[in-house]
C-alpha positions, -999 to 999 in steps of 0.1 A, spaced: -342 141 509 -319 115 491 -319 79 482 -296 60 507 -270 34 503 -274 25 540 -286 -11 540 -312 -8 567 -331 23 553 -344 35 519 -337 72 521 -324 101 544 -342 132 555 -321 160 572 -340 188 588 -308 196 607 -272 192 597 -240 194 617 -227 179 649 -197 175 672 -179 145 687 -189 132 720 -176 95 722 -152 71 706 -175 61 679 -174 96 665 -137 95 658 -141 91 619 -174 106 614 -186 101 579 -211 129 582 -184 153 591 -163 143 560 -193 144 538 -204 179 551 -169 194 543 -171 178 508 -205 192 502 -195 227 515 -164 225 490 -190 218 462 -209 249 471 -241 231 483 -259 259 502 -272 236 530 -237 230 539 -223 265 537 -215 264 573 -197 230 572 -204 208 601 -218 235 624 -253 227 637 -278 242 612 -316 243 613 -333 238 579 -371 248 582 -376 244 545 -369 207 549 -399 202 571 -423 201 542 -405 174 522 -422 142 537 -456 156 528 -446 152 491 -437 116 491 -464 96 471 -455 61 485 -446 48 519 -410 50 527 -384 40 554 -365 71 563 -333 77 583 -338 110 601 -307 132 603 -281 110 588 -259 142 587 -266 154 623 -282 145 657 -316 156 663 -311 156 701 -280 178 700 -283 204 728 -280 231 700 -312 220 684 -341 238 701 -368 219 716 -394 237 696 -377 227 663 -375 191 676 -413 193 681 -417 205 645 -399 175 633 -419 152 654 -452 170 641 -441 162 606 -435 125 614 -469 123 633 -486 138 603 -472 111 579 -480 77 595 -476 58 563 -437 63 566 -413 49 590 -390 74 605 -357 61 621 -341 85 645 -307 78 660 -288 97 686 -257 95 708 -273 120 732 -294 97 750 -294 121 782 -312 148 762 -336 122 746 -346 110 780 -348 146 795 -373 157 768 -390 125 756 -423 133 775 -427 166 757 -428 149 723 -456 129 705 -444 94 699 -466 82 671 -462 45 661 -441 51 630 -411 67 650 -384 43 655 -359 56 682 -324 43 685 -292 50 702 -256 43 691 -237 18 713 -202 14 698 -187 -3 730 -193 -9 766 -184 26 777 -217 39 764 -239 11 776 -259 36 796 -275 49 765 -297 17 762 -312 24 798 -319 59 787 -336 47 755 -356 20 773 -372 46 796 -386 67 767 -421 66 752 -409 54 718 -429 25 706 -401 9 686 -365 11 700 -334 0 685 -295 0 689 -269 8 664 -237 -10 672 -217 7 645 -189 12 643 -186 -17 668 -152 -10 684 -153 -34 715 -173 -64 729 -208 -59 743 -214 -90 765 -246 -95 785 -267 -67 769 -299 -60 785 -323 -63 755 -354 -59 774 -379 -37 755 -354 -34 725 -369 -44 692 -338 -42 668 -301 -43 669 -279 -31 639 -242 -42 639 -215 -30 616 -177 -26 614 -160 6 607 -150 15 572 -128 42 556 -90 49 554 -81 39 590 -108 17 603 -106 3 637 -109 -35 637 -140 -54 647 -135 -89 662 -159 -115 646 -165 -129 680 -180 -96 692 -206 -99 663 -214 -135 668 -220 -128 705 -245 -100 698 -262 -122 672 -266 -149 697 -279 -125 724 -304 -112 699 -315 -147 690 -321 -157 727 -339 -125 734 -359 -128 701 -348 -94 690 -345 -86 652 -308 -87 643 -293 -67 612 -256 -72 602 -248 -42 581 -212 -48 571 -176 -60 581 -162 -27 571 -126 -22 566 -108 -4 539 -128 -20 512 -162 -27 528 -178 -39 494 -152 -66 492 -156 -76 529 -194 -78 524 -219 -85 550 -222 -123 552 -221 -137 587 -219 -175 592 -225 -179 555 -258 -159 555 -271 -124 553 -290 -111 584 -315 -82 574 -341 -87 601 -363 -57 608 -389 -49 635 -426 -54 626 -443 -22 613 -480 -22 618 
């Protein structure tokens, strides 16, 4: 568990760590860079670097939180990676089911596996399920997400590396947009962002603009049309 600087969550919880690249959005994966850094620091949890690792001891952590939290699950991995056993995914879901006072935000690029096993999981109201949609080449992930039993569904368009015109936002509750940051960030056209924001407004979908990104993301900020967009789905 760790407090998070990610604008759309409060903290992170990583019952698994590690991953591998499957699409263009993965090119400059921050989690891979961070894992190598933590491995070099001698952090036991990252002794295997960015290889998929299961951490049973992490399952107890949410039971210890005294107040309600908004939690990004597996910021350093992908819960629906094929190397994560279904039995362990079920254990993670059991923890989330047992703690309805918290919001758990789960994000995957592996929408095919999500769709394949979603009926074998217990989707309590506090589990927000999202897919990464960095450009039009992975638009199919939205359809996979839409077919699941998750009550709250969201898209993370970050890093946004191409336009996403005419999105089908039916049964989508939230869209996050952000530009790539780091040493060699790919550019994000402001028109891509404005178009998605307009689509969300027309569809009455909550819109969250995370950052412009770039080599100095703090300086670039997160103002869009002179205002900050920090809309979130309603949690009840």
